C-alpha positions in Angstrom: -111.5 -142.7 -9.2 -108.7 -142.4 -6.7 -106.5 -145.5 -6.7 -106.1 -145.2 -3.0 -109.9 -145.4 -2.5 -110.5 -148.5 -4.7 -111.8 -151.5 -2.8 -109.7 -154.3 -4.1 -110.6 -158.0 -3.5 -107.0 -158.9 -2.4 -105.3 -156.9 0.3 -101.6 -156.1 -0.6 -98.9 -156.9 1.9 -97.2 -154.1 3.8 -94.1 -154.6 1.7 -96.1 -154.2 -1.5 -97.8 -151.0 -0.1 -94.3 -149.5 0.4 -93.3 -150.4 -3.1 -96.6 -148.9 -4.4 -95.9 -145.7 -2.6 -92.4 -145.4 -4.1 -93.8 -146.0 -7.6 -96.5 -143.4 -7.2 -94.1 -140.9 -5.7 -91.7 -141.3 -8.7 -94.5 -140.6 -11.1 -96.2 -137.7 -9.3 -92.9 -136.0 -8.6 -92.2 -135.8 -12.4 -89.4 -138.4 -12.5 -91.3 -140.5 -15.0 -92.2 -137.7 -17.4 -92.1 -138.4 -21.1 -91.7 -135.4 -23.4 -92.4 -134.4 -26.9 -90.3 -131.7 -28.6 -93.3 -129.5 -29.6 -96.8 -129.6 -31.0 -95.5 -130.5 -34.5 -94.1 -133.7 -33.1 -97.5 -134.7 -31.5 -99.4 -134.0 -34.8 -96.9 -135.3 -37.3 -94.8 -137.7 -35.2 -91.7 -135.8 -36.6 -90.3 -132.7 -35.0 -87.5 -131.9 -37.4 -85.2 -131.9 -34.3 -85.0 -135.4 -32.7 -85.6 -138.7 -34.4 -87.5 -140.0 -31.4 -89.4 -138.7 -28.4 -87.7 -135.7 -26.9 -84.5 -136.7 -25.0 -84.7 -135.2 -21.5 -81.0 -134.3 -21.5 -78.1 -134.1 -23.9 -77.4 -132.3 -27.1 -80.6 -133.4 -28.7 -82.8 -132.1 -25.9 -85.0 -129.0 -26.3 -85.5 -126.4 -23.6 -88.1 -127.0 -20.9 -90.1 -124.1 -22.3 -90.4 -125.9 -25.7 -91.1 -129.4 -24.7 -94.5 -130.8 -23.8 -95.1 -133.3 -21.0 -97.1 -136.2 -22.3 -97.4 -137.7 -18.8 -95.6 -140.1 -16.5 -95.2 -142.5 -19.4 -91.4 -142.8 -19.5 -89.3 -145.9 -18.8 -86.4 -144.0 -17.2 -86.3 -142.5 -13.7 -85.1 -139.0 -13.9 -82.3 -138.0 -11.4 -82.1 -134.4 -12.4 -79.1 -134.3 -14.7 -77.4 -135.5 -17.9 -75.6 -138.8 -18.3 -72.3 -138.0 -16.5 -70.1 -139.8 -19.0 -71.6 -138.5 -22.2 -68.4 -136.8 -23.4 -66.5 -140.1 -23.0 -68.8 -142.3 -25.0 -66.9 -144.1 -27.8 -68.6 -142.4 -30.7 -67.5 -139.0 -29.3 -63.9 -140.1 -28.5 -63.1 -142.4 -31.5 -65.6 -141.0 -34.1 -69.2 -141.4 -35.0 -70.3 -143.8 -37.7 -73.6 -145.0 -39.0 -73.0 -148.7 -38.3 -74.2 -151.4 -35.9 -70.7 -151.8 -34.5 -70.3 -148.1 -33.7 -73.8 -148.2 -32.0 -73.0 -151.4 -30.1 -69.8 -149.9 -28.6 -71.8 -146.9 -27.4 -74.5 -149.1 -26.0 -71.9 -151.3 -24.2 -70.2 -148.2 -22.7 -73.5 -146.7 -21.7 -74.7 -149.8 -19.9 -71.4 -150.3 -18.2 -71.7 -146.7 -16.8 -75.3 -147.0 -15.8 -75.6 -147.8 -12.1 -76.9 -151.2 -10.9 -79.4 -150.3 -8.1 -81.2 -152.5 -5.6 -83.7 -150.9 -3.2 -85.1 -152.1 0.1 -88.2 -154.3 -0.1 -87.5 -155.3 -3.8 -87.4 -158.8 -5.1 -87.6 -157.7 -8.7 -84.8 -155.3 -9.5 -83.5 -153.0 -12.3 -83.9 -149.4 -13.1 -82.2 -146.8 -15.4 -81.9 -143.0 -15.4 -80.9 -142.1 -19.0 -81.7 -143.3 -22.5 -79.0 -143.8 -25.0 -80.2 -140.9 -27.2 -79.2 -138.6 -24.3 -75.6 -139.5 -25.0 -75.3 -140.8 -28.6 -76.4 -138.7 -31.6 -79.8 -140.0 -32.9 -80.2 -138.1 -36.1 -80.8 -139.2 -39.7 -79.0 -137.7 -42.7 -80.2 -134.4 -44.0 -82.1 -135.8 -46.9 -84.5 -137.5 -44.5 -85.3 -134.2 -42.7 -85.7 -132.4 -46.0 -88.3 -134.9 -47.1 -90.0 -134.8 -43.7 -90.4 -131.0 -44.0 -92.0 -131.3 -47.4 -94.3 -134.0 -46.2 -95.6 -131.9 -43.4 -97.0 -129.3 -45.8 -99.3 -131.9 -47.4 -100.4 -133.5 -44.1 -98.2 -136.5 -43.0 -95.1 -137.4 -41.1 -93.4 -140.1 -39.0 -90.4 -141.6 -37.3 -89.2 -145.2 -36.8 -88.4 -146.4 -33.3 -89.4 -149.5 -31.3 -93.2 -150.2 -31.1 -92.9 -153.9 -31.9 -93.3 -157.0 -29.7 -90.3 -159.3 -29.1 -90.9 -163.0 -28.3 -89.6 -163.3 -24.8 -90.0 -167.0 -24.8 -86.8 -167.1 -26.9 -84.8 -165.5 -24.1 -86.6 -167.4 -21.3 -85.6 -170.6 -22.9 -82.0 -169.7 -23.8 -81.0 -167.1 -21.2 -78.4 -164.5 -21.9 -75.5 -166.9 -22.2 -77.6 -169.0 -24.6 -78.4 -166.0 -26.7 -74.7 -165.2 -26.8 -73.9 -168.7 -28.0 -76.7 -168.4 -30.6 -75.0 -165.1 -31.9 -71.6 -166.8 -32.1 -73.0 -169.9 -33.9 -74.7 -167.7 -36.4 -71.5 -165.7 -36.9 -69.5 -168.9 -37.5 -72.0 -169.9 -40.1 -71.8 -166.6 -41.9 -68.1 -166.7 -41.8 -68.2 -169.8 -43.8 -70.1 -167.9 -46.5 -67.8 -164.9 -46.3 -70.9 -162.6 -45.5 -69.0 -159.7 -44.0 -72.0 -157.4 -43.3 -73.6 -160.2 -41.4 -70.4 -161.0 -39.5 -70.0 -157.3 -38.6 -73.5 -157.2 -37.2 -73.1 -160.3 -35.2 -69.8 -159.0 -33.8 -71.7 -156.0 -32.6 -74.4 -158.3 -31.1 -71.7 -160.1 -29.1 -70.6 -156.8 -27.6 -74.2 -156.0 -26.7 -75.0 -159.3 -25.0 -71.7 -159.3 -23.1 -72.6 -155.9 -21.7 -76.0 -157.1 -20.6 -74.5 -160.0 -18.7 -72.1 -157.7 -17.0 -75.0 -155.4 -16.0 -76.8 -158.4 -14.5 -73.7 -159.5 -12.6 -73.4 -155.9 -11.2 -76.9 -156.3 -9.8 -75.9 -159.5 -8.1 -72.8 -157.9 -6.6 -74.9 -154.8 -5.5 -77.4 -157.0 -3.7 -74.7 -159.0 -1.9 -73.1 -155.7 -0.8 -76.4 -154.5 0.6 -77.0 -157.8 2.3 -73.7 -157.5 4.1 -74.7 -154.0 5.4 -78.3 -155.0 6.3 -79.2 -155.9 9.9 -82.9 -156.7 9.4 -83.0 -160.5 8.8 -85.9 -160.4 6.4 -84.4 -157.7 4.2 -81.0 -159.4 4.4 -82.5 -162.6 3.1 -84.3 -160.7 0.3 -81.0 -159.1 -0.8 -79.4 -162.5 -0.9 -82.3 -163.9 -2.9 -81.9 -161.1 -5.4 -78.2 -161.8 -5.7 -78.8 -165.5 -6.3 -81.4 -164.9 -8.9 -79.2 -162.4 -10.8 -76.2 -164.7 -10.6 -78.2 -167.6 -12.1 -79.5 -165.3 -14.9 -76.0 -164.2 -15.7 -75.0 -167.9 -16.2 -78.1 -169.4 -17.8 -81.9 -169.3 -18.4 -84.3 -168.8 -15.5 -85.2 -171.9 -13.5 -88.1 -170.6 -11.4 -91.1 -168.4 -11.8 -89.4 -165.7 -9.7 -86.3 -165.8 -12.0 -88.5 -165.7 -15.1 -90.3 -162.6 -13.9 -86.9 -161.0 -13.1 -85.6 -162.0 -16.5 -88.6 -160.4 -18.2 -88.2 -157.2 -16.3 -84.4 -156.9 -16.9 -85.0 -157.4 -20.6 -87.3 -154.4 -20.5 -84.7 -152.4 -18.8 -81.8 -153.2 -21.1 -84.1 -152.8 -24.1 -85.8 -149.6 -23.2 -82.5 -147.9 -22.5 -82.2 -147.6 -26.3 -85.9 -146.9 -27.2 -89.4 -146.2 -26.0 -92.5 -148.1 -26.8 -92.4 -151.9 -27.2 -95.0 -154.3 -26.0 -93.9 -157.6 -24.4 -96.4 -160.2 -25.4 -98.8 -162.6 -23.7 -97.6 -162.7 -20.1 -99.8 -165.6 -19.2 -98.4 -167.8 -21.9 -94.9 -166.8 -21.0 -95.2 -167.6 -17.3 -97.7 -170.3 -16.8 -95.4 -173.3 -17.3 -92.9 -171.7 -14.8 -95.7 -171.2 -12.3 -97.2 -174.7 -12.7 -93.8 -176.4 -12.2 -93.0 -174.3 -9.1 -96.4 -174.9 -7.6 -96.2 -178.6 -8.2 -92.7 -178.6 -6.5 -94.1 -176.7 -3.6 -91.8 -173.7 -4.0 -94.4 -171.0 -4.8 -98.0 -170.1 -3.9 -100.5 -168.2 -5.9 -100.2 -165.2 -3.6 -96.4 -165.2 -3.9 -96.7 -165.3 -7.7 -99.2 -162.5 -7.6 -96.8 -160.3 -5.6 -93.9 -160.9 -7.9 -95.9 -159.8 -11.0 -97.3 -156.8 -9.0 -93.7 -155.8 -8.2 -92.8 -155.9 -11.9 -95.8 -153.7 -12.7 -94.7 -151.2 -10.1 -91.2 -151.1 -11.4 -92.5 -149.5 -14.6 -96.2 -148.9 -15.0 -95.9 -148.8 -18.7 -95.8 -152.6 -19.1 -97.8 -153.5 -22.2 -98.7 -157.2 -21.6 -101.7 -159.1 -22.9 -103.8 -161.8 -21.3 -106.4 -164.2 -22.8 -106.9 -164.7 -26.5 -106.7 -168.1 -28.2 -104.0 -170.8 -28.6 -102.8 -171.9 -32.0 -105.5 -174.6 -32.2 -108.2 -171.9 -31.7 -109.0 -172.9 -28.1 -109.2 -170.5 -25.2 -105.8 -169.5 -23.9 -106.9 -168.6 -20.4 -104.8 -170.3 -17.7 -104.0 -169.8 -14.1 -101.3 -167.2 -14.9 -104.0 -165.2 -16.7 -105.9 -164.8 -13.4 -102.7 -164.1 -11.5 -101.7 -161.4 -13.9 -105.0 -159.5 -13.5 -105.0 -160.1 -9.7 -101.6 -158.5 -9.5 -103.0 -155.3 -11.1 -106.1 -155.5 -8.9 -103.8 -155.4 -5.8 -101.9 -152.3 -6.9 -104.3 -150.5 -9.2 -103.6 -147.2 -10.8 -101.2 -146.7 -13.6 -100.6 -149.6 -16.0 -101.1 -150.8 -19.5 -102.6 -154.3 -19.7 -104.8 -155.8 -22.4 -107.5 -158.4 -22.0 -108.1 -160.2 -25.3 -111.8 -161.2 -25.5 -113.2 -163.8 -27.9 -116.6 -165.5 -27.9 -115.1 -168.7 -26.3 -113.2 -167.0 -23.5 -113.5 -168.3 -20.0 -116.6 -166.2 -19.0 -115.6 -166.0 -15.4 -112.2 -164.7 -16.2 -113.5 -162.0 -18.6 -116.2 -161.1 -16.0 -113.4 -160.6 -13.5 -111.5 -158.4 -15.9 -114.6 -156.2 -16.4 -115.0 -156.1 -12.6 -111.4 -154.8 -12.3 -112.1 -152.1 -15.0 -115.3 -151.1 -13.1 -113.8 -150.9 -9.7 -110.5 -149.2 -10.5 -112.1 -146.9 -13.1 -109.0 -145.9 -15.1 -109.1 -148.1 -18.2 -107.1 -151.1 -17.1 -107.3 -153.7 -18.5 -107.9 -152.4 -22.0 -110.6 -154.6 -23.6 -109.7 -155.8 -27.0 -111.1 -158.3 -29.6 -108.6 -161.1 -30.1 -110.4 -162.4 -33.2 -110.3 -159.0 -35.0 -106.6 -158.6 -34.1 -105.7 -162.0 -35.5 -107.9 -161.6 -38.6 -106.4 -158.2 -39.2 -103.0 -159.7 -39.4 -104.2 -162.4 -41.7 -105.9 -159.8 -43.9 -102.5 -158.0 -44.2 -100.9 -161.2 -45.4 -99.4 -162.8 -42.3 -99.2 -166.6 -42.1 -101.4 -168.2 -39.5 -98.3 -169.4 -37.7 -97.5 -165.8 -37.1 -101.0 -164.3 -36.8 -102.4 -166.6 -34.0 -99.8 -165.4 -31.5 -100.9 -161.8 -31.8 -100.8 -159.6 -28.7 -102.2 -156.2 -27.7 -98.9 -154.3 -27.5 -99.4 -150.6 -27.2 -101.9 -147.7 -27.1 -104.2 -149.3 -29.7 -101.8 -151.4 -31.7 -101.0 -155.1 -31.7 -98.2 -157.3 -33.0 -97.5 -160.8 -34.2 -95.2 -161.7 -31.3 -91.5 -161.9 -32.4 -92.3 -161.8 -36.2 -93.4 -158.3 -36.9 -91.8 -154.8 -37.2 -94.4 -152.4 -38.5 -93.6 -148.9 -37.2 -96.7 -149.0 -35.1 -98.0 -145.7 -33.7 -95.0 -143.8 -35.3 -96.5 -142.4 -38.5 -99.3 -140.0 -39.1 -101.7 -139.0 -41.9 -103.4 -135.7 -41.2 -106.7 -136.1 -43.1 -108.0 -132.5 -42.7 -104.9 -131.2 -44.5 -105.9 -133.2 -47.6 -109.4 -131.8 -47.5 -108.1 -128.2 -47.1 -106.0 -128.6 -50.3 -108.9 -130.2 -52.1 -111.2 -127.3 -51.3 -108.6 -124.8 -52.5 -108.3 -126.7 -55.8 -112.1 -127.0 -56.1 -112.5 -123.3 -55.8 -109.9 -122.7 -58.4 -111.6 -125.2 -60.8 -115.1 -123.9 -60.1 -116.5 -127.3 -59.2 -120.3 -127.6 -58.7 -120.9 -131.1 -57.4 -119.9 -133.0 -54.3 -118.5 -135.8 -56.3 -116.1 -133.4 -58.0 -114.9 -132.3 -54.5 -114.6 -136.0 -53.5 -112.5 -136.7 -56.6 -110.1 -133.8 -55.7 -109.9 -134.9 -52.1 -109.2 -138.5 -53.2 -106.4 -137.4 -55.5 -104.8 -135.3 -52.8 -105.1 -138.2 -50.3 -103.2 -140.5 -52.6 -100.6 -137.8 -53.4 -100.0 -137.3 -49.6 -99.7 -141.1 -49.1 -97.3 -141.3 -52.0 -95.1 -138.7 -50.4 -95.3 -140.6 -47.1 -94.2 -143.7 -48.8 -91.2 -141.9 -50.3 -90.3 -140.5 -46.9 -90.6 -143.8 -45.1 -88.5 -145.6 -47.7 -85.7 -143.1 -47.3 -85.9 -143.7 -43.5 -85.7 -147.4 -44.1 -82.6 -147.1 -46.2 -80.9 -145.8 -43.1 -82.7 -147.2 -40.1 -80.6 -150.2 -39.3 -77.4 -148.1 -39.4 -78.7 -145.0 -37.6 -80.4 -146.8 -34.7 -80.4 -150.6 -34.8 -82.6 -152.2 -32.1 -80.1 -154.9 -31.2 -81.6 -156.0 -27.8 -85.0 -156.4 -29.4 -83.5 -158.4 -32.3 -82.2 -161.0 -29.8 -85.8 -162.1 -29.1 -87.2 -161.9 -32.7 -87.6 -164.7 -35.1 -85.0 -164.2 -37.9 -82.5 -161.4 -37.1 -79.8 -163.5 -35.4 -80.2 -166.3 -37.8 -79.9 -163.9 -40.8 -77.2 -161.7 -39.2 -79.2 -158.5 -39.6 -81.2 -156.2 -37.3 -84.9 -156.3 -36.8 -85.1 -152.9 -38.4 -83.5 -154.2 -41.5 -85.5 -154.9 -44.7 -84.5 -158.6 -44.2 -85.1 -158.7 -40.5 -88.4 -160.4 -39.9 -91.2 -161.9 -41.9 -93.8 -159.1 -41.5 -92.7 -155.5 -42.2 -95.8 -153.6 -42.9 -95.9 -149.8 -42.2 -98.7 -148.8 -39.9 -100.0 -145.2 -40.2 -102.1 -143.4 -37.6 -104.8 -141.3 -39.2 -105.7 -138.0 -37.5 -109.0 -136.3 -38.1 -111.3 -139.0 -39.6 -114.4 -137.8 -37.8 -113.6 -134.2 -38.5 -113.3 -134.9 -42.2 -116.4 -137.0 -42.2 -118.4 -134.3 -40.5 -116.8 -131.7 -42.8 -117.7 -133.5 -46.0 -121.2 -134.2 -44.8 -121.7 -130.5 -43.9 -120.3 -129.3 -47.3 -122.4 -131.8 -49.1 -125.6 -130.6 -47.4 -125.1 -126.8 -47.3 -122.9 -126.2 -50.4 -123.9 -128.8 -52.9 -127.4 -130.1 -52.0 -129.0 -127.0 -50.6 -126.7 -124.5 -52.4 -127.1 -122.2 -49.4 -123.4 -121.1 -49.5 -120.7 -121.2 -52.1 -117.5 -123.3 -51.4 -115.5 -120.0 -51.5 -117.7 -118.4 -48.8 -117.3 -121.4 -46.5 -113.5 -121.5 -47.1 -113.2 -117.7 -46.4 -115.2 -118.0 -43.2 -113.2 -121.1 -42.0 -109.8 -119.5 -42.7 -111.0 -116.5 -40.7 -112.0 -118.8 -37.8 -115.7 -118.1 -38.4 -115.4 -114.5 -37.2 -118.5 -112.6 -38.4 -119.9 -115.9 -39.7 -121.4 -117.5 -36.7 -124.7 -118.2 -38.5 -122.8 -120.2 -41.1 -120.8 -122.1 -38.5 -124.0 -123.0 -36.6 -125.5 -124.4 -39.8 -122.4 -126.5 -40.4 -122.5 -127.7 -36.8 -126.2 -128.6 -37.2 -125.6 -130.9 -40.2 -125.7 -134.6 -39.5 -122.8 -135.7 -37.3 -120.9 -139.0 -37.1 -121.5 -141.0 -33.9 -125.3 -141.0 -33.7 -126.0 -144.2 -35.7 -127.3 -142.1 -38.7 -126.9 -144.0 -41.9 -126.2 -141.1 -44.2 -123.3 -139.6 -42.3 -122.1 -143.0 -41.2 -121.9 -144.0 -44.9 -119.6 -141.1 -45.3 -117.4 -142.5 -42.5 -117.3 -145.9 -44.2 -116.4 -144.2 -47.5 -113.6 -142.1 -46.0 -112.1 -144.9 -43.9 -112.3 -147.5 -46.6 -110.7 -145.3 -49.2 -107.6 -144.8 -47.0 -107.3 -148.6 -46.8 -107.8 -149.0 -50.6 -105.0 -146.6 -51.3 -102.5 -147.7 -48.6 -102.7 -151.4 -49.3 -101.4 -150.8 -52.8 -98.4 -148.9 -51.6 -95.2 -150.9 -50.8 -92.2 -150.1 -48.6 -88.7 -151.3 -49.4 -89.0 -153.9 -46.7 -91.6 -155.7 -48.8 -94.8 -154.9 -46.9 -97.7 -152.5 -47.7 -99.0 -149.6 -45.7 -101.8 -150.1 -43.1 -104.0 -147.4 -41.6 -104.9 -147.2 -37.9 -107.9 -145.0 -37.0 -106.1 -143.5 -34.0 -103.6 -140.9 -33.1 -102.2 -140.9 -29.6 -102.2 -137.2 -28.6 -101.9 -135.1 -31.7 -105.6 -134.3 -31.7 -105.1 -132.1 -28.6 -102.7 -129.8 -30.4 -103.8 -130.1 -34.0 -106.1 -127.1 -33.8 -103.1 -124.9 -32.8 -101.3 -125.9 -36.0 -104.1 -126.4 -38.5 -106.8 -123.9 -37.6 -110.5 -124.3 -38.0 -112.1 -127.1 -40.0 -115.1 -127.4 -42.3 -117.2 -129.1 -39.7 -117.6 -125.8 -37.8 -114.8 -126.6 -35.4 -113.0 -123.5 -34.1 -109.2 -123.0 -34.4 -107.4 -124.1 -31.3 -110.1 -126.6 -30.3 -108.9 -130.2 -30.2 -109.7 -132.5 -33.1 -111.7 -135.7 -32.6 -109.8 -138.4 -30.8 -109.0 -141.2 -33.2 -112.2 -142.6 -34.7 -114.3 -141.3 -31.8 -116.9 -138.6 -32.6 -115.9 -135.0 -32.1 -116.7 -134.2 -28.4 -120.2 -133.0 -27.8 -121.5 -134.2 -31.2 -122.6 -137.7 -30.3 -125.9 -136.9 -28.6 -127.8 -140.2 -28.9 -125.9 -142.2 -26.3 -123.1 -144.7 -26.0 -124.9 -147.5 -28.0 -125.5 -145.2 -31.0 -121.8 -144.2 -30.9 -120.7 -147.8 -30.8 -123.0 -148.7 -33.7 -121.5 -145.9 -35.8 -117.9 -147.1 -35.2 -118.7 -150.7 -36.0 -120.0 -149.9 -39.5 -116.5 -150.4 -40.9 -114.7 -153.7 -41.0 -111.9 -153.3 -38.4 -110.1 -156.3 -39.9 -109.0 -154.0 -42.7 -107.4 -151.6 -40.3 -104.6 -151.7 -37.7 -106.7 -150.6 -34.7 -109.3 -148.0 -33.8 -110.4 -147.7 -30.2 -113.7 -146.6 -28.7 -112.7 -144.2 -25.9 -115.3 -143.8 -23.2 -115.5 -141.5 -20.2 -118.4 -142.2 -17.8 -119.3 -140.4 -14.7 -120.5 -142.4 -11.7 -123.9 -140.7 -12.1 -124.2 -142.6 -15.4 -125.2 -145.6 -13.4 -127.1 -143.7 -10.6 -127.2 -146.8 -8.5 -129.5 -148.5 -11.0 -127.0 -150.9 -12.5 -124.1 -153.0 -11.5 -121.1 -151.3 -13.1 -119.1 -154.5 -13.7 -122.2 -156.1 -15.2 -122.6 -153.1 -17.5 -119.0 -153.2 -18.6 -119.3 -157.0 -19.3 -122.6 -156.7 -21.3 -121.6 -153.6 -23.2 -118.1 -154.8 -24.2 -119.3 -158.2 -25.1 -122.0 -156.8 -27.4 -119.5 -154.3 -28.9 -116.9 -157.0 -29.7 -119.5 -159.3 -31.1 -120.6 -156.5 -33.4 -117.1 -156.1 -34.7 -115.5 -153.6 -32.4 -111.8 -153.9 -31.8 -111.0 -152.0 -28.5 -112.5 -150.2 -25.6 -110.7 -147.7 -23.3 -113.0 -147.1 -20.4 -112.7 -144.4 -17.7 -115.2 -144.1 -14.9 -114.3 -140.8 -13.3 -116.0 -137.9 -11.5 -115.6 -134.7 -13.5 -115.6 -132.6 -10.3 -112.6 -134.5 -9.0 -110.8 -133.9 -12.3 -111.5 -130.2 -12.3 -110.4 -129.9 -8.7 -107.2 -131.8 -9.5 -106.5 -129.5 -12.5 -106.9 -126.4 -10.4 -105.0 -127.7 -7.3 -102.5 -130.3 -8.6 -100.3 -130.2 -5.5 -103.1 -131.3 -3.2 -102.2 -134.7 -1.9 -105.9 -135.8 -2.2 -105.4 -135.8 -6.0 -102.0 -137.5 -6.1 -103.2 -141.0 -7.1 -105.8 -139.9 -9.7 -105.1 -142.0 -12.8 -106.9 -141.8 -16.2 -106.6 -143.7 -19.5 -105.6 -140.7 -21.6 -105.9 -142.3 -25.0 -104.2 -145.7 -25.3 -101.9 -145.0 -22.4 -102.5 -144.2 -18.8 -101.1 -141.4 -16.7 -101.5 -139.7 -13.4 -103.8 -136.8 -14.2 -102.0 -134.1 -12.2 -98.7 -134.8 -14.1 -100.0 -134.2 -17.6 -99.7 -131.0 -19.6 -102.6 -128.7 -18.9 -103.9 -128.8 -22.4 -104.2 -132.6 -22.2 -106.1 -132.2 -19.0 -108.5 -129.7 -20.5 -109.1 -131.9 -23.6 -109.7 -134.9 -21.4 -112.3 -133.0 -19.3 -114.0 -131.7 -22.5 -114.8 -135.1 -23.8 -118.3 -136.5 -23.9 -119.2 -137.9 -20.5 -122.3 -140.0 -21.4 -125.3 -139.7 -19.1 -127.4 -142.3 -20.9 -127.0 -145.6 -22.6 
């Protein structure tokens, strides 16, 4: 559905329309593009080149012909060139070291040389054009890369960067000067102990916070400068207002709702300069007290609060905020700011990442409104998630209730205990089909004759691959807080400043479990089921015959491939194949939760992989389920496209046959065409009823697109046509303007099942 054609309940102001246009223009012109180095990065989350997403410029950047555009998912606004002071950054002038102090000096220089910009019509300001890894070397020692290359051959990989959820209430209470004082008080305490490593870290933190305060002051100065030049009274007053807000934030904590929104947004700016991917917690809980105080004092209206949050959304559409859920006492957390936060999206629509956390006791009118927003805008926002499963999953992993209750949807399909967790979410991958390939090779060599013998070989290889992943990640963890400390994030986490160490350190926060995305679960389930039926039960083919045909991409073996495709397939509520799904998924948990990282936590699987399924076939070839080489893999734990033929309810039932509390996420991705409803059913009512039933049945997340395939195809063939400019889709766990994405992502999206019946 085109964002421009959505009928919203609340009409945006002319000022907000202008800001919306600027935001859309930045995205569709390619200035928000996020890149991956190559297909290897997408599949294994480790390219062997960069330790993070592909830097757009600088010495770690790959050529334009190599990199892959994931979509307009970046925090930075590209200005078409490298950071102009890269050769003067301290680590290049005075020498590079793996240390927090060396990193902090680079960060301070980088921020001091990043422009403070204030644009007409803005109340909420802040923007950046380069990330620190475009100027500072972001590379681990060679031993890490050597282990990463070995790991890839057995089907796993990963990196470590961001993807946690700071507790912004810490900063909202203390402000930047209060955080600086907290750093200094902790340093004085550690000086009394003679703890030099902690003292060094806190010295580095002092440099970081002082740089941030200078950055905010420069925004105040810039706004005043623009006010002096402005002749329009309304704009002049707004520039002065921005200057006053930034001046107050440079001197203390926010005092008003407007200043709180500005504080939150500037935190995102100064944090995302050094990394991509964090969530920012439960926006309604962060802002409601500010709003209620201002409303009681008569200094803000609901409409004004809505516009301020909408502005923040428009500044960077990749905001991962959550609404709803429960309070610590178990009661419903819905408040007036919950409504305002969703209304703000409803006004602007399009590209954003917001999560609505359902539970059985949620305010039904609020949840119904969220479902109505999903239905009318059609592009998967808000994402619908099951708060109780999120909280219980954290408890299952060993979190305290004090940490687990304040869980928030924080990323594509992952969630965090706010301020108390660093778990490498979304950054590690286990490629399940590779384990099966190795097991079949071994089975042929051993002359196995039963399915259980094949399962045993697969199981052993699975554990071997996981063991190698553990070794790799532990080597990364030995270096992480020296290679790339996340010092801004650490300021709003519970523990790092008090302990004098970074959030990425083994000592940093209470919860340090390693989360691992699993690629190819439905393909392995379908493969094992097909091999069981055709090779071991019916004995129609030998294991060697099937392997040879698969390795030859089924050439001259189409009859065999069709028989594999006609075996029972996951996603149709068929007990036998769904039992294979349960067996495959549970075995991953059983192995991982016995593996420990050096930070003290175990490994946790997530039945999701954000975009590797699109390119996996290019690297891994055909699979034993009859899938052709170069075809995409199944997306996350969703059935392979075209194989779930019994409707959306059957697919949901299949997914829910595992206990999602044992996993770290696994979304149901749905693409519906408008003709699915055919005028017979209220779309919002369908979303409400279906999602409520799915969550009550144990489902954890729904990403729902309602989109016309013909519009998608037209946009893919004529991306420059202005008619398609505002077309937004929920790609996997993130949203993007369709025309901006890499063509292979577009083709994969269109090829997904578009249900035509319930």
